[in-house]
C-alpha positions in Angstrom: 88.8 85.3 93.0 86.1 84.9 92.3 83.6 83.5 94.4 80.4 81.7 92.6 79.0 78.7 95.2 75.8 78.0 96.6 74.4 76.4 99.1 74.1 72.6 97.7 77.8 73.6 96.4 79.5 73.7 99.6 77.2 71.3 101.1 78.6 69.1 98.6 82.2 69.7 99.1 84.8 68.0 102.3 85.8 69.0 104.8 90.2 69.5 103.6 87.3 71.1 100.5 86.3 73.8 102.5 89.6 74.2 105.1 90.8 75.0 101.6 88.3 77.5 100.2 87.9 78.9 103.9 91.5 79.7 103.3 91.1 81.0 100.5 88.1 83.5 100.5 90.1 84.7 104.4 93.1 85.0 101.8 90.8 86.9 99.0 89.7 89.4 102.0 92.9 90.4 103.6 93.9 91.4 100.0 91.3 93.4 99.3 92.2 94.9 103.1 95.1 95.1 101.0 94.1 97.3 98.5 91.9 99.0 99.6 93.9 100.6 102.0 96.8 101.5 99.4 93.9 103.5 97.8 93.1 105.4 100.6 97.2 105.9 101.1 96.6 107.3 97.3 94.2 109.6 97.3 95.2 111.1 100.9 99.3 111.8 99.8 96.9 113.2 95.9 94.5 115.5 98.0 97.6 116.1 99.8 99.4 117.2 96.8 96.4 119.3 95.4 95.9 121.3 98.2 99.2 122.5 98.0 99.4 123.4 94.6 96.2 125.9 95.9 93.9 126.8 93.5 94.4 126.9 89.6 94.5 130.4 88.3 
């Protein structure tokens, strides 16, 4: 999700719209953290496999 809002955009939103936007932003942050954790786990597994194989001939 891409958020392109200015302070003026936010000032014109209703309280319920602000609550929904806040929830959307929170979900987007959580998804990003999940993707980062998954990528870090993948990198670790790749590093372990490379180390296990040893130096290239």
